[in-house]
N, C-alpha and C positions, 0 to 999 in steps of 0.2 A: 503493499500500498505506499502512495505518495504521500510522506508529512508535507505542508505546506510551512517553513521556518523562516521568520527575519529575524537575524539577529541585529539588536538594538543594541550590542556593545558588549568588549571585549576589554579584557585586561593580562598583557603580559603578568608569566610567572612573577619575573623580579619585584613589579608593583605591589605585589600581594603577597611577597615571599613571609613575613611575618606572622599573618593570619593565616594564609591556606598552604602553608609549607612549601613544596614544590608543583601542587597544584596550580592548574590554569582555572579558570571559569568561562562561562558562557551566560549572556543571558537574550533570550531571544522572545518571539511571541509565537506559540503554537496555534495553528487554527485549526478546526475539527474537520474529520474525512468525510465525501459525502457520501459514504456506505459504510456506516460501521457495524460490522461483523463482530456477534459474542466472541467472547475472550478477550480482547483486544485489538488496539492497531500499532502494529507492529513498526517498530521504531529503531533505526540504524543511527542511533546517536553519537556513535565512534567516529562516524564518518561525515556526519553531515555537521557535526560540530569540531572536525580536525584534531582529535585525541586517538591515541593510542588505546587508550582503556578508562572506559568512566567510571569512578568511582562514586558519585553521587548526582540524583537529580530532585529538585524540587519543583513541584506543578502546583499553581495558583491554583483558584476558582475557576471554571471555564465559565462566562457570561456572554449572552447573545442581546443584552440589553432589555430583557423580561423575564429572564429564568437562568439558574445558575447549573452547573455540573458538577459532580466531584471527579478528579483526575487521580489513579495512584498507578507508581511507576511497579513496574511485575520486571523487575532486575533478572529474573531467572528466562523468562521467555522474551524478553525485551519487546515490552509493548506497553502501551499506557493504556488501562481498561478507566472505562467513563460509568459513571456511574449518576443514577437520580437520587439526590439526596434526601426527599421527604420520602420516598418508598423502599430504598436501598439497593432495589433492585441493577442492575446492568444494562445501562443504555441503548437506546438502538434504533437504526433511520440513518437521516439527514443530520447529521449535526455538524457544518460547514457554517453555521452563522454565528459557532460559539471561537469566543477567542481566550485564550489562557496565556499567561507569561510565563515561562520555563529557566529554571536557573541548572546548570550542566555544570558538574566538577569532574574532571580528569586529567589525565596526564599527557 
């Protein structure tokens, strides 16, 4: 599945050495998929963000102007899983109107 990423900022490891050790971090905007399937949205964050290894992924709430969706990083399967907060069930269908912030830390 193709992900829509917009990198909003990036930091040189030297600039954040004291706080992030030797890790680099990237902040981006994640737009939901047009056809979400159960189990999650496959995300190759290592190549998408230019890392050799991803150590941490922090996802914000996805918002479309009137509703929110919860996002969870499934590190084992390298997928972003979407949930409907008031039911706890996994989301489905067209999520392309939802946008969330993402922070990826890696080497």
